[in-house]
N, C-alpha and C positions, 0 to 999 in steps of 0.2 A: 350742783353736786356738793355733798358735804365735805368739808375739809377734815383732815386727820385730827386736827385739834378739836373740832366740834365732836367728832366721834368719841374721842377720849373723854370729853366733858360729859357725854351721855353714858359712859360706861361701856362703850362698844369694845367687843373682843372678837378679833377676826378668827380665832381658833374654831375649828369644827366642834360643835357641841357633842358631848358624850351621849351614847345611846342608852345607857343603863337607866337613867331617870325616866326617859320616855317610855321604855318598856314597863317600868313600874307604874307609871301613870296610866298606861293602857290597861294593865291588870286591875288597878284600883277603880278605874272608870267602869270596867266590865262588872265588877262586884257591885258598884253603885247601881248600875243599870238593872241588874237582876234583882237586887234587893227592893228597889222602889216598885218594880213590876209586880211584886207580891202584895202591895198595899191596895186598899180600896177607898173610894171617896164617895160621899153621898151628895144629893142635891143641896145647894144650887149648882154644884159642879156636875156637869153632864158629860164632858169630854176631857180626857187626860192625854196629853201628847208627851211621849218620852222620846226626844230626838236621839238619845243614846241607843235607842232601838232602831228606828227606821232610817236614821241618818248616821248610824254607827260608822260606816266607811269614811264619811267626811270627818267625823270627830276623831277617829283613829288617825287619819291623815294629818289632822291638826296637831295631835299629840306627838306623832312620830316626827314631824317636820320641825316643831318648835319646842318640844318638851325636854330636850336633852340639856344636861348640865344643871348645876344649881343656879338659883336666881336671887338677885338682890331684893326684888320686890314682886309680890304676887298680888294682882288686882282681883278683888272678890266681888262678883255681882250677885244679884238675888236669884232669879230664875229666868228661863227662856221667855221672851216675848213672842206673840203669835206671828210677828213678821221679822223676827230676829233668829235666835238660835232654833226656834221651832221649825224654821224653814231650812236652815243650812247646817245645823249641828255644831256651831261654833259660838261661844259666848259673845254677846253683843253683835250677833252675826248679820249685820247689814249686807245684803247680797253683793253689791258692787265691791265693797271692801274685802269680803271673803273671796270672791272670785278673782278680782284684779290685783289686790295688794297681797293678800295671804296666799293666793294661787291654789286655793282648794278646788278640786275638780272631780271629786269622787261622786259616784252615783248616790242619789238620795231617794229613799222610798216613801211610803205612806204609812201613817198611823193606822192601826186596825179599825178604829172608828173615827170618822172625820166629820167635823161640822161643815155644812154646805157653805157657810159664810167665811170659813177660815180654812180653805184647802191648803195643803202643803204642796207647793210647786217647786221647792228646792231653789236651785240657782236660776230658775226661770220666773221666780216670783217678781212681778213688776213693781211691787210697792217697796219704797225705800223705808227702812226702819231708822227713825231719826236718832234715837239713842246710840245705835251702833254706828251710824254715819259720823256723829260727833266724836264718839269714843275712839274709833280707829283712825278717824281723820286727824286727831291730835298727834297720834303716834306716827302716822305716815308723814306728817309735816315735819316732825322733829327728828325722825330717824331715817327717813327716805326708804330704806330697805327693811323688811320685816326681820331679817336675820340680825340686824343691829339692835332692834328693840328687844327681841327675845333672847339675846345674849345675856341680858340682865333682868328680864321681866317675864312674867307669865300671867295668864288670865284664866279664871275659873269661876263657875257659878256655884253658889251654895246649894241650891236645889236644881235638879236636872229636869223637873217636870213643869209643863205649862198646863194651866187649868182654865177651862172654858165653861161658861154658863150656857143655858139653852139658847139664849139670844146671840151667843157668840162673844159676849163680853168676857174680857180677860179677868180672871180672879187671882190675885196674888197670894202667895203662901201665908202672909200675915192675916189674911181674912178667913182662913180655914178654922173650923172649930178645934178646940183643944184636943178632943179625942182623936182627931186625924193628924194634928200637928205633932204630937209627941212621938209616935213611931216614925214619922217622916224625918223629924229633926234628929232623932237618934241615928238614923242611917246617914243623913247628911253630915252630921258631926264626925262620924267615923271616917267618912271620905275626906273631909277637909283636914282632919288631923293627919291622914296619910299623905295628902298633898304637901303639907308643911314639912312632914318628916322626910319626904323624898327630895323636895327642892331646897330645903334648908334656907328659906329667905330671911333676910334681916327685917324686912317689912312685909306686913300684910295690909294692903291698902283697900279699905272698904269703899265701894262705890255706892254711896247713899246710906241712909240711916239704918235700914233693915240689915244690910250686910255688916255694918259696924256693930250693931247689937249682937248678932250671932258670933262675930269674931271675938268680941270681948267676953261673951259668955263662955266660949270654948277655950280661948287662948289668952285671956286677960292676965293670968298668972305665969305665963310662959316667957321664954326669952325673946320671943318674936315681938317686934314693935308693931303697934297697930295704928295705922293712919287712916285718913278719910278724905275723899274728894266728893264734891257735889255730884249727884246723879244727873246724867245728861238728858233725862226724859223731857220731852216737850211739855209734859204736864206740870213741870216745875217752872214757875215764873222766873226764878233766879237763873236757871239753866238757859233760858231763852235770851238772857242778856250777856251773851258771849261766854258759853260754857268752856271752850278750850282755854281761853285766857285765865278764867277763874281756876280751872283745874290745875293748870301749870303753876299758877301762883301758890295754890295750896300745897302742891308737891314740893315746891322750892322752900316754902316757909317751914314745912315740917322736916326738911332735910332729907327727903326721899330722893329728890333730884338735886344735884349740885350744880 
């Protein structure tokens, strides 16, 4: 069990979080959901999953439970992975972490068009998403209870959509053609700006290079400090050499964690 001294060190606040921010986040996410649904994408993208649609109940539960109050640091991811948020509606959404630590239990539906190799199974998905397991595992280890973490932190993805090629291969937003990227980024920038306005963070912590690039493009001249941690993807050789230890060191060296 964590000591009170350790909780203070991590910025724990036992006060019940305010509801106003969560309500505003829900409204902003609904606007984002509807706006990206109006976009279209050409091959090699064949399937587009929008978990803000079919997993809306889970995402709304996440925002309601943990989005209250202002935050000292907001972690920014890129977009849903096919075995992460695409399954459970939560950023970096590894099933076990979402179900057992975050206690998300809302019903999750199906996208209107689903790749046979990438079915959405929700909380019944048997595959562990490594990035999410590493990401939430660090915070579960340091804070024990999610309420302690979310008292001063939040997590959001820049883009809510997952893109799949005909083979089932995941296609990240940075690989989309410019004609598709521009309208998508305009929508995502509006949402990110709203999240920052609502939560009033001191820090926006980019998880990986893509998120940092987008954060600096949008908020580089604002009062928000922009930090970065290594992306926990298993595709990163560096992340495979003790991601949690490296991420914690980066957070401390930048002054995001004290």
